[in-house]
FIRO-704335 format. One line per field, with one value per residue: residue number from 0; residue in three letters; y, z, x of N, C-alpha, C in turn. Coordinates in Angstrom, 2 decimals, padded with zeros to 5 digits. Each point is the difference from the previous one (the first is absolute). Layout:
<sites>
i (NUM; ...)
aa (ALA; ...)
ny (Y; ...)
nz (Z; ...)
nx (X; ...)
cay (Y; ...)
caz (Z; ...)
cax (X; ...)
cy (Y; ...)
cz (Z; ...)
cx (X; ...)
</sites>
This chain:
<sites>
i (0; 1; 2; 3; 4; 5; 6; 7; 8; 9; 10; 11; 12; 13; 14; 15; 16; 17; 18; 19; 20; 21; 22; 23; 24; 25; 26; 27; 28; 29; 30; 31; 32; 33; 34; 35; 36; 37; 38; 39; 40; 41; 42; 43; 44; 45; 46; 47; 48; 49; 50; 51; 52; 53; 54; 55; 56; 57; 58; 59; 60; 61; 62; 63; 64; 65; 66; 67; 68; 69; 70; 71; 72; 73; 74; 75; 76; 77; 78; 79; 80; 81; 82; 83; 84; 85; 86; 87; 88; 89; 90; 91; 92; 93; 94; 95; 96; 97; 98; 99; 100; 101; 102; 103; 104; 105; 106; 107; 108; 109; 110; 111; 112; 113; 114; 115; 116; 117; 118; 119; 120; 121; 122; 123; 124; 125; 126; 127; 128; 129; 130; 131; 132; 133; 134; 135; 136; 137; 138; 139; 140; 141; 142; 143; 144; 145; 146; 147; 148; 149; 150; 151; 152; 153; 154; 155; 156; 157; 158; 159; 160; 161; 162; 163; 164; 165; 166; 167; 168; 169; 170; 171; 172; 173; 174; 175; 176; 177; 178; 179; 180; 181; 182; 183; 184; 185; 186; 187; 188; 189; 190; 191; 192; 193; 194; 195; 196; 197; 198; 199; 200; 201; 202; 203; 204; 205; 206; 207; 208; 209; 210; 211; 212; 213; 214; 215; 216; 217; 218; 219; 220; 221; 222; 223; 224; 225; 226; 227)
aa (MET; ASP; SER; ASP; PRO; LEU; THR; GLU; GLU; ARG; HIS; HIS; GLY; HIS; ARG; PRO; HIS; ARG; HIS; HIS; ALA; PRO; HIS; HIS; GLN; SER; LEU; ARG; PRO; GLU; ALA; LYS; ASN; PRO; ARG; ARG; ASP; LEU; ARG; ALA; THR; ARG; ASN; PRO; ALA; ALA; LEU; ALA; PRO; SER; SER; VAL; ASN; SER; GLN; PRO; TRP; HIS; PHE; VAL; ILE; ALA; HIS; THR; ASP; GLU; GLY; LYS; ALA; ARG; ILE; ALA; LYS; ALA; THR; HIS; GLY; SER; PHE; ALA; TYR; ASN; GLN; PRO; LYS; ILE; MET; ASN; ALA; SER; HIS; VAL; ILE; VAL; PHE; CYS; ALA; ARG; GLN; ALA; LEU; ASP; GLU; SER; HIS; LEU; ALA; ALA; VAL; LEU; GLU; GLN; GLU; ASP; ARG; ASP; GLY; ARG; PHE; ALA; THR; PRO; GLU; ALA; LYS; ALA; GLY; GLN; ARG; LYS; SER; ARG; ARG; TYR; TYR; ALA; ASP; LEU; HIS; ARG; PHE; ASP; THR; LYS; ASP; VAL; GLN; PRO; TRP; MET; GLU; LYS; GLN; LEU; TYR; LEU; ALA; PHE; GLY; THR; LEU; LEU; PHE; ALA; ALA; ALA; ALA; LEU; GLU; ILE; ASP; ALA; CYS; PRO; MET; GLU; GLY; PHE; ASP; ALA; ARG; ALA; LEU; ASP; GLU; GLU; LEU; GLY; LEU; ARG; ALA; ASP; GLY; LEU; THR; SER; VAL; VAL; ILE; ALA; SER; LEU; GLY; TYR; ARG; SER; GLY; ASP; ASP; PHE; ASN; ALA; ALA; LEU; PRO; LYS; SER; ARG; LEU; PRO; ALA; ASP; ALA; ILE; ILE; THR; HIS; LEU)
ny (-011.06; 001.23; -000.28; 000.60; 001.03; 000.22; -001.21; 001.05; 000.94; 001.30; 001.06; 001.22; 000.92; 001.26; 000.09; 000.97; -000.20; -001.15; 000.27; -000.15; -001.06; 000.70; 000.55; -000.36; 000.98; 000.52; -000.73; 000.39; -000.14; 001.20; -000.07; -000.62; -000.94; 000.32; -001.09; 000.62; 001.08; -000.55; -000.48; 001.21; 000.31; -000.89; 000.09; 001.25; -000.01; -000.55; 000.95; 000.41; 000.41; -001.18; -000.21; -000.46; 001.12; 000.13; 001.26; 000.25; 000.40; 000.76; 000.45; 000.59; 000.16; 001.11; -000.05; -000.89; 000.68; -001.11; -000.08; 001.31; -000.18; -001.10; 000.68; 000.93; -001.22; 000.03; 001.07; -000.87; 000.55; -000.27; -000.86; 000.57; 000.68; -001.28; -000.07; 001.36; -000.27; -000.94; 000.52; 001.04; -001.07; 000.07; -000.36; -001.11; -000.04; -001.22; 000.33; -001.23; -000.51; -000.93; -000.96; -000.62; -000.25; -000.61; -001.31; 000.03; 001.02; -000.55; -001.10; 000.72; 000.63; -001.15; -000.57; 001.11; -000.02; -001.28; 000.23; 000.88; -001.17; -000.10; -001.23; 000.16; -000.55; -001.30; 000.10; 000.95; -000.78; -001.05; 000.80; 000.48; -001.21; -000.42; 001.04; -000.06; -001.31; 000.31; 001.07; -000.73; -001.03; 000.91; 000.58; -001.15; -000.49; 000.85; 001.04; -000.89; 000.69; -001.13; 000.25; 000.53; -001.08; -000.72; 000.60; -000.21; -001.18; -000.14; 000.57; -000.87; -000.87; 000.26; 000.12; -001.12; -000.43; 000.48; -000.42; -001.16; 000.08; 000.41; -000.96; -000.62; 000.77; -001.11; 000.49; -000.18; -000.84; -000.18; -001.16; 000.15; 001.08; -001.29; -000.64; -000.48; -000.29; 001.17; 000.59; -000.70; 000.24; 001.29; -000.05; -000.70; 000.91; -000.18; -000.19; 001.08; -000.04; 001.05; 001.16; 000.92; 000.86; 000.48; 001.21; 000.07; 001.26; -000.10; 001.18; 001.02; 000.80; 000.14; 000.97; -000.71; -000.64; 000.14; -001.30; 000.09; 000.94; -000.97; 000.69; -000.66; -000.86; 000.03; -000.88; 000.89; 000.01; 001.03; 000.02; -000.43; 000.67; -001.12; 000.80; -001.07)
nz (012.94; 000.45; -000.23; -001.19; 000.25; 000.05; 000.48; 000.45; 000.55; -000.43; -000.10; 000.50; -000.64; 000.46; -001.16; -000.40; -001.28; 000.13; -000.64; 001.29; 000.40; 000.84; 000.62; 000.95; 000.75; -000.06; 000.74; -000.28; 001.33; -000.11; -001.06; -000.11; -000.79; -000.84; 000.45; -000.62; 000.39; 001.20; -000.27; -000.49; 001.14; 000.72; -000.79; -000.27; 001.32; 000.27; -000.88; 000.74; -001.02; -000.39; 000.08; -001.19; 000.40; 000.54; 000.13; 000.25; 000.26; 001.05; 000.27; 001.02; 000.30; 000.58; 000.58; 000.95; 001.12; 000.32; -001.20; -000.03; 001.25; -000.53; -001.05; 000.79; 000.48; -001.32; 000.60; 000.66; 000.99; -000.92; 000.09; 001.20; -000.89; -000.30; 001.31; 000.09; -000.98; 000.88; 001.19; -000.71; -000.63; -001.08; -000.97; 000.43; -001.04; 000.43; -000.83; -000.21; -000.01; -000.88; 000.85; -000.71; -001.20; 000.88; -000.14; 001.27; 000.13; -000.70; 000.67; 001.12; -000.45; -000.39; 001.11; 000.61; -000.73; 000.29; 001.28; -000.19; -000.60; 000.54; 000.08; -001.29; 000.25; 000.23; -001.30; -000.02; 000.77; -000.72; -001.05; 000.63; 000.37; -001.23; -000.53; 000.88; -000.15; -001.28; 000.10; 000.60; -000.79; -000.99; 000.71; 000.10; -001.19; -000.99; -000.04; 000.62; -000.61; 000.38; 001.17; -000.48; -000.79; 001.04; 000.65; -001.13; -000.02; 001.28; -000.41; -000.95; 000.91; 000.65; -001.12; -000.38; 001.26; -000.02; -001.24; 000.40; 001.10; -000.74; -000.85; 001.16; -000.11; 000.16; 001.17; -000.42; 000.90; -000.97; 000.58; 000.01; 000.76; 000.12; 001.12; -001.14; 000.71; 000.64; -001.18; -000.58; 001.11; 000.04; -001.31; 000.48; -000.67; 000.72; 000.96; -000.65; 000.14; 000.81; -000.58; 000.94; -000.95; -000.10; 000.50; -000.17; 000.46; 000.18; -000.47; 000.82; -000.78; 000.91; 000.67; 000.89; -001.09; 000.46; -000.28; 000.39; 000.78; -000.01; -000.86; -001.01; 000.35; -001.28; -000.33; -000.78; -000.89; -000.48; 001.34; -000.16; -001.12; -000.63; -001.04; -000.56)
nx (-004.97; -000.24; -001.29; -000.13; -000.81; 001.33; -000.14; -000.68; 000.80; -000.22; 000.97; -000.45; 000.68; 000.03; 000.64; 000.81; -000.35; 000.65; 001.11; 000.21; 000.65; -000.79; 001.02; -000.84; 000.50; -001.22; -000.84; -001.25; 000.13; -000.59; 000.79; -001.16; 000.44; -001.00; -000.56; -001.00; 000.67; 000.04; -001.20; -000.25; 000.61; -000.66; -001.04; 000.44; 000.20; -001.17; -000.34; 001.01; 000.74; 000.42; 001.30; -000.33; -000.61; 001.22; -000.37; 001.27; -001.23; -000.08; -001.23; 000.59; -001.28; 000.38; -001.20; 000.22; -000.26; -000.67; -000.53; -000.25; -000.43; -000.52; -000.38; -000.50; -000.17; -000.05; -000.54; 000.74; 000.66; 000.90; -001.02; 000.19; 000.70; -000.06; 000.10; 000.04; 000.86; 000.24; 000.16; 000.41; 000.40; -000.74; 000.84; 000.56; 000.81; 000.20; 000.96; -000.42; 001.22; -000.20; 000.25; -000.93; 000.45; -000.81; -000.02; -000.33; 000.84; 000.98; -000.34; -000.03; 001.08; 000.54; -000.46; 000.45; 001.09; 000.01; -000.29; 000.96; 000.17; 001.20; -000.47; 000.20; 001.20; -000.01; 000.29; -000.95; -000.73; 000.30; -000.23; -001.07; -000.36; 000.34; -000.62; -001.01; -000.05; 000.16; -000.79; -000.90; 000.26; -000.10; -000.96; -000.63; 000.37; -000.25; -000.79; -000.76; -000.94; -000.60; 000.64; 001.14; -000.07; -000.36; 000.99; 000.65; -000.58; 000.37; 001.12; -000.27; -000.39; 001.13; 000.72; -000.62; 000.16; 001.25; 000.09; -000.53; 000.74; 001.04; -000.37; -000.12; 001.09; 000.68; 000.32; 001.23; 000.48; 000.92; 000.23; 001.30; -000.21; 000.22; -000.21; 000.46; 001.07; -000.09; -000.22; 000.94; 000.67; -000.30; 000.13; 001.02; 000.69; 001.08; -000.89; -000.43; 001.33; -000.16; 000.35; 000.00; -000.39; -001.23; -000.25; -001.31; 000.02; -001.30; -000.36; -000.29; 000.67; 000.93; -000.61; 000.67; -000.44; 001.23; -000.01; -001.29; 000.57; 000.90; 000.75; -000.52; 000.94; 000.31; 000.90; 000.60; -000.99; 000.69; -000.06; -001.23; -000.23; 000.23; -000.02; -000.44)
cay (001.41; 000.51; 000.34; 001.43; 000.44; 000.48; -001.06; 000.29; 001.38; 001.01; 001.38; 001.15; 001.30; 001.13; 000.91; 000.18; -001.20; -000.09; -000.85; -000.90; -000.63; 000.83; -000.62; 000.90; -000.29; -000.14; -000.17; 000.47; -001.14; 000.09; -000.14; -001.38; -000.09; -000.96; -001.32; -000.26; 000.45; -000.89; -001.16; 000.39; 000.08; -001.33; -000.82; 000.15; -000.69; -001.44; -000.30; 000.53; -000.97; -000.60; -000.84; -001.26; -000.03; -000.81; 000.51; -000.53; 001.01; -000.06; 001.32; 000.03; 001.32; 000.38; 001.17; 000.29; 000.48; -001.17; -000.52; 000.94; -000.06; -001.17; 000.36; 001.06; -000.60; -000.12; 001.33; 000.39; 000.45; 000.96; 000.12; 000.56; 001.11; -000.51; -000.49; 000.75; -000.16; -001.23; 000.11; 001.04; -000.34; -000.68; -001.39; -000.26; -001.22; -000.60; -000.76; -001.16; -000.89; -001.40; -000.41; -001.01; -000.15; -001.46; -000.63; 000.18; 001.34; 000.00; -000.77; 000.80; 001.05; -000.62; -000.41; 001.21; 000.42; -000.92; 000.37; 001.31; -000.13; 000.45; -001.03; -000.50; -001.42; -000.60; 000.29; 001.36; -000.08; -000.66; 000.94; 001.01; -000.66; -000.20; 001.30; 000.54; -000.87; 000.33; 001.21; -000.26; -000.79; 000.85; 000.82; -000.85; -000.89; 000.48; 001.30; -000.08; 001.30; -000.07; 000.93; 001.34; -000.01; 000.08; 001.34; 000.89; -000.13; 000.64; 001.45; 000.35; 000.15; 001.16; 001.20; 000.05; 000.50; 001.42; 000.78; -000.14; 000.89; 001.37; 000.21; 000.12; 001.12; -000.55; 000.26; -001.22; 000.16; -001.25; -000.12; -001.14; 000.16; -000.80; -001.22; -001.08; -001.21; 000.17; -000.03; -001.39; -000.76; 000.46; -000.43; -001.42; -000.11; -001.03; -001.30; -000.12; 000.05; 001.38; 000.97; 001.38; 000.70; 001.44; 000.36; 001.20; 000.54; 000.73; 000.87; 001.39; 000.63; 000.92; 001.40; 000.34; -000.82; 000.92; -000.47; 000.31; 001.38; 000.19; -000.32; -001.29; 000.13; -001.16; 000.30; 000.35; -001.14; -000.28; -000.63; -001.39; -000.65; -000.04; -000.30; -000.69)
caz (-000.35; 000.03; -001.29; -000.07; -001.00; -001.24; -000.95; -000.56; -000.25; 000.02; 000.36; -000.87; 000.59; -000.82; -000.19; -001.43; -000.71; -000.12; -001.10; 000.51; 001.26; 001.04; 001.18; 001.10; 001.22; 001.14; -000.34; 001.05; 000.67; 000.07; -001.34; -000.44; -001.37; -000.25; -000.40; -001.42; -000.74; 000.34; -000.87; -001.31; 000.09; 000.20; -001.20; -000.89; 000.56; -000.18; -001.44; -000.61; -000.80; 000.57; -000.98; -000.27; 000.86; 001.16; 001.16; 001.21; 001.01; 000.94; 000.58; 001.33; 000.11; 001.33; 000.00; 001.39; 000.82; 000.49; -001.11; -000.30; 001.11; -000.21; -001.03; 000.56; 000.85; -000.79; -000.18; 001.23; -000.16; -001.06; -000.91; 000.77; -000.74; -000.86; 000.79; -000.21; -001.37; 000.03; 000.93; -000.44; -001.32; -000.07; -000.24; -000.18; -000.76; 000.01; -001.22; 000.36; -001.06; 000.37; 000.29; -000.99; -001.12; 000.01; -000.96; 000.36; -000.44; -001.46; -000.38; 000.35; -001.03; -001.25; 000.09; -000.01; -001.40; -000.69; 000.40; -000.57; -001.44; -000.73; -000.91; -000.96; -000.21; 000.96; -000.44; 000.43; 001.44; 000.17; -000.44; 001.04; 001.11; -000.37; -000.08; 001.35; 000.68; -000.52; 000.63; 001.44; 000.20; -000.35; 001.16; 001.16; -000.07; -000.84; 000.48; 001.47; 000.51; -000.01; 000.96; -000.61; -001.15; 000.51; 000.57; -001.14; -000.38; 001.06; -000.17; -001.05; 000.68; 000.89; -000.82; -000.52; 001.06; 000.23; -001.06; 000.14; 001.10; -000.50; -000.91; 000.84; 000.91; 001.32; 000.32; 000.31; 000.55; -000.10; 001.05; 000.14; 001.30; 001.07; 000.34; -000.69; 000.82; 001.07; -000.58; -000.39; 001.21; 000.55; -000.86; -000.31; -001.44; -000.42; 000.10; -001.19; -001.19; -000.50; 000.70; -000.28; -000.84; -000.02; 000.60; -000.48; 000.82; -000.83; 000.74; -000.41; 000.51; 001.11; -000.33; 000.32; -000.81; -000.64; -001.32; -000.97; -000.45; -000.71; -001.43; -000.41; -000.51; -000.71; -000.98; -001.30; -000.88; -000.87; 000.78; 000.31; -001.15; -001.24; -001.19; -001.05)
cax (-000.06; -001.36; -000.59; -000.17; -000.93; 000.60; -000.21; -001.30; -000.29; 001.07; -000.35; -000.20; 000.30; -000.41; 001.11; 000.26; 000.48; 001.45; 000.44; 001.02; -000.40; 000.57; 000.61; -000.33; 000.72; -000.90; -001.41; -000.90; -000.61; -001.46; -000.57; -000.08; -000.49; -001.07; 000.50; -000.25; 001.16; 001.09; -000.13; 000.50; 001.46; 000.55; -000.08; 001.17; 001.16; -000.21; -000.03; 001.22; 000.75; 001.21; 000.67; -000.69; -001.19; 000.39; -000.75; 000.63; -000.26; -001.13; -000.21; -000.63; -000.62; -000.50; -000.88; -000.38; 001.11; 000.73; 000.80; 001.08; 000.97; 000.85; 000.99; 000.86; 001.03; 001.22; 000.60; 000.67; 001.38; 000.31; -001.15; -001.12; -000.61; -001.07; -001.14; -001.24; -000.48; -000.79; -001.12; -000.92; -000.55; -001.29; 000.35; 001.42; 000.18; 001.33; 000.24; 000.84; 000.44; 000.15; 001.37; 000.39; -000.92; -000.09; -000.89; -001.42; -000.41; -000.07; -001.19; -001.18; -000.11; -000.42; -001.40; -000.82; -000.05; -000.91; -001.37; -000.32; -000.19; 001.18; 000.52; -000.98; 000.22; 000.94; 001.36; 000.32; 000.28; 001.29; 001.02; 000.18; 000.68; 001.40; 000.65; 000.17; 000.96; 001.33; 000.51; 000.13; 001.21; 001.13; 000.35; 000.24; 001.16; 001.10; 000.47; -000.10; -000.43; -001.46; -000.60; -000.05; -000.90; -001.37; -000.22; -000.21; -001.40; -000.78; 000.06; -000.96; -001.29; 000.12; -000.12; -001.36; -000.86; 000.24; -000.62; -001.44; -000.38; 000.07; -001.13; -001.20; 000.26; 000.32; 001.40; 000.74; 001.34; 000.75; 001.02; 000.91; 000.64; -000.61; 000.73; -000.70; 000.03; -000.99; -001.34; -000.25; -000.31; -001.27; -001.11; 000.12; 000.16; 000.95; -000.67; -000.82; 000.85; 000.01; 000.83; -000.42; 000.97; -000.26; -001.28; -000.67; -001.08; -000.95; -000.91; 000.04; 001.22; -000.13; 000.26; 001.39; 000.89; 000.94; 000.38; -001.06; 000.13; 001.26; -000.07; 000.55; 001.36; 000.50; 001.02; -000.59; -000.22; 001.15; 001.06; -000.34; -000.63; 000.78; -000.81; 000.77)
cy (000.46; 000.26; 001.50; 000.41; 000.53; -001.11; 000.21; 001.47; 000.98; 001.48; 001.13; 001.29; 001.10; 000.99; 000.15; -001.27; 000.05; -000.95; -000.91; -000.64; 000.77; -000.81; 000.98; -000.46; -000.16; -000.03; 000.44; -001.18; 000.05; -000.25; -001.45; -000.06; -001.02; -001.31; -000.27; 000.44; -000.82; -001.25; 000.30; 000.10; -001.38; -000.79; 000.19; -000.70; -001.50; -000.40; 000.49; -001.07; -000.56; -000.90; -001.38; -000.20; -000.79; 000.42; -000.48; 000.90; -000.32; 001.38; -000.13; 001.41; 000.22; 001.25; 000.35; 000.52; -001.16; -000.57; 000.90; -000.02; -001.21; 000.30; 001.01; -000.55; -000.14; 001.34; 000.49; 000.53; 001.02; 000.18; 000.69; 001.13; -000.47; -000.46; 000.82; -000.13; -001.27; 000.19; 001.04; -000.29; -000.59; -001.51; -000.11; -001.36; -000.46; -000.86; -001.09; -000.79; -001.43; -000.29; -001.05; -000.04; -001.50; -000.52; 000.22; 001.37; 000.06; -000.74; 000.79; 001.11; -000.59; -000.39; 001.21; 000.55; -000.87; 000.34; 001.33; -000.02; 000.42; -001.00; -000.53; -001.50; -000.54; 000.29; 001.40; 000.03; -000.63; 000.93; 001.08; -000.58; -000.14; 001.33; 000.58; -000.81; 000.33; 001.22; -000.17; -000.77; 000.79; 000.80; -000.85; -000.70; 000.54; 001.33; 000.09; 001.35; 000.06; 000.99; 001.43; 000.08; 000.10; 001.38; 001.04; -000.04; 000.71; 001.51; 000.47; 000.21; 001.23; 001.30; 000.16; 000.56; 001.50; 000.85; -000.10; 000.92; 001.44; 000.31; 000.18; 001.15; -000.47; 000.26; -001.29; 000.33; -001.35; -000.04; -001.29; 000.03; -000.71; -001.26; -001.19; -001.27; 000.08; -000.09; -001.42; -000.84; 000.38; -000.53; -001.48; -000.28; -001.17; -001.40; -000.25; 000.09; 001.38; 000.84; 001.40; 000.72; 001.51; 000.24; 001.24; 000.38; 000.85; 000.84; 001.37; 000.63; 000.99; 001.43; 000.40; -000.89; 000.92; -000.41; 000.38; 001.39; 000.25; -000.31; -001.37; 000.21; -001.30; 000.43; 000.34; -001.20; -000.32; -000.63; -001.48; -000.76; 000.10; -000.39; -000.62; 000.31)
cz (-000.01; -001.42; 000.00; -001.09; -001.24; -001.02; -000.59; -000.39; 000.13; 000.09; -001.03; 000.74; -000.93; -000.06; -001.48; -000.64; -000.14; -001.13; 000.42; 001.27; 001.15; 001.15; 001.15; 001.28; 001.20; -000.48; 001.18; 000.66; -000.01; -001.34; -000.45; -001.38; -000.15; -000.57; -001.48; -000.84; 000.33; -000.87; -001.38; 000.00; 000.11; -001.29; -000.94; 000.55; -000.23; -001.47; -000.73; -000.84; 000.78; -001.06; -000.06; 000.92; 001.28; 001.29; 001.34; 001.21; 000.91; 000.65; 001.34; 000.22; 001.40; -000.12; 001.41; 000.75; 000.49; -001.09; -000.33; 001.10; -000.14; -001.04; 000.55; 000.95; -000.73; -000.21; 001.30; -000.32; -001.10; -001.01; 000.65; -000.74; -000.89; 000.78; -000.20; -001.41; -000.13; 000.85; -000.45; -001.34; 000.12; -000.16; -000.21; -000.68; 000.08; -001.26; 000.31; -001.25; 000.52; 000.29; -000.99; -001.10; -000.22; -000.97; 000.33; -000.42; -001.52; -000.50; 000.28; -001.02; -001.29; 000.04; 000.04; -001.42; -000.80; 000.33; -000.61; -001.52; -000.84; -001.07; -000.90; -000.20; 001.12; -000.36; 000.43; 001.49; 000.24; -000.40; 001.04; 001.20; -000.29; -000.01; 001.38; 000.77; -000.47; 000.73; 001.52; 000.29; -000.34; 001.22; 001.24; -000.05; -000.80; 000.51; 001.53; 000.63; 000.15; 000.98; -000.53; -001.18; 000.46; 000.57; -001.11; -000.44; 001.03; -000.17; -001.19; 000.62; 000.89; -000.78; -000.57; 001.03; 000.22; -001.08; 000.03; 001.11; -000.47; -000.91; 000.76; 000.99; 001.46; 000.25; 000.46; 000.54; -000.08; 001.03; -000.14; 001.35; 001.11; 000.18; -000.60; 000.83; 001.10; -000.56; -000.45; 001.21; 000.56; -000.79; -000.35; -001.47; -000.42; 000.09; -001.21; -001.28; -000.61; 000.77; -000.40; -000.74; 000.06; 000.51; -000.69; 000.98; -000.90; 000.88; -000.59; 000.59; 001.11; -000.46; 000.30; -000.73; -000.78; -001.43; -001.06; -000.57; -000.80; -001.48; -000.28; -000.60; -000.61; -000.94; -001.33; -000.93; -000.83; 000.75; 000.25; -001.16; -001.22; -001.14; -001.07; -001.38)
cx (-001.45; -000.49; -000.29; -000.95; 000.67; -000.09; -001.39; -000.17; 001.16; -000.38; -000.02; 000.33; -000.43; 001.14; 000.24; 000.55; 001.51; 000.35; 001.15; -000.53; 000.64; 000.57; -000.20; 000.67; -000.91; -001.44; -000.84; -000.70; -001.52; -000.67; 000.07; -000.64; -001.11; 000.52; -000.20; 001.19; 001.24; -000.04; 000.58; 001.51; 000.60; 000.05; 001.18; 001.24; -000.12; 000.04; 001.25; 000.69; 001.19; 000.60; -000.63; -001.21; 000.25; -000.70; 000.60; -000.19; -001.17; -000.09; -000.71; -000.50; -000.54; -000.86; -000.45; 001.22; 000.86; 000.91; 001.17; 001.06; 000.92; 001.08; 000.99; 001.06; 001.33; 000.69; 000.62; 001.40; 000.17; -001.13; -001.20; -000.70; -001.15; -001.23; -001.27; -000.55; -000.84; -001.26; -001.03; -000.66; -001.39; 000.21; 001.50; 000.15; 001.45; 000.12; 001.01; 000.36; 000.05; 001.46; 000.51; -001.05; -000.18; -001.05; -001.47; -000.49; -000.13; -001.24; -001.27; -000.22; -000.53; -001.47; -000.93; -000.13; -000.98; -001.45; -000.43; -000.10; 001.19; 000.46; -001.10; 000.10; 000.90; 001.44; 000.44; 000.33; 001.36; 001.14; 000.27; 000.75; 001.49; 000.75; 000.27; 001.05; 001.42; 000.57; 000.15; 001.28; 001.25; 000.46; 000.28; 001.35; 001.18; 000.55; -000.05; -000.36; -001.52; -000.63; 000.00; -000.96; -001.46; -000.29; -000.15; -001.46; -000.90; -000.02; -000.84; -001.38; 000.00; -000.16; -001.39; -000.96; 000.19; -000.64; -001.52; -000.52; -000.01; -001.18; -001.30; 000.12; 000.11; 001.48; 000.67; 001.38; 000.71; 001.13; 000.81; 000.69; -000.76; 000.84; -000.76; -000.03; -001.07; -001.42; -000.36; -000.40; -001.36; -001.19; 000.06; 000.23; 000.90; -000.59; -000.89; 000.82; 000.10; 001.00; -000.43; 001.12; -000.18; -001.41; -000.55; -001.09; -000.89; -000.92; -000.03; 001.26; -000.33; 000.31; 001.43; 001.00; 000.93; 000.31; -001.02; 000.16; 001.27; -000.15; 000.58; 001.39; 000.46; 001.12; -000.65; -000.05; 001.24; 001.17; -000.26; -000.63; 000.93; -000.91; 000.89; -000.59)
</sites>
């Protein structure tokens, strides 16, 4: 997989402040975002919370035309409407979930926590290992839903990125409309134990973005919230 500066940087736009993560239907191809703001957007995704700090994710970032074209190969046929949202973006992020929550990953997380000073004593480290192993095994062997469980964690990172982008006044377009099998093959994800789940394009919204001019529509709070 190609390396990407998003592993180092991120973007910025100029528009009225928003109190929600905007969903834009089109982005301006001529508007590119400074990398310093891209870095600020990437960090919240990488630092997002996950159940028992499992971090079962990987992010593939495209900022070049060549990189975006590789991702756009997954928007053929009935997904063709998403191709310009990828090609016109400043940066495109593919959110990937692990295919397995294996021992090597769990060990890598534990050792990183140790290097980061999370454990005051060897007993604390052993306790964290036992606790994480319990929940991993629960989903792997008892409820047998480890893949959906890992994708739930991935969406925490995805939502975190969308809100971080909004806070930086960066326009974002989330997409599930793509051929995951084709994208996995193009990027060699399955060989790395990964699978693509959702895509976010980042940049400046286009002047002809019909969705940006429409009022936000959500069910009323009393229809979806119960107070006890």
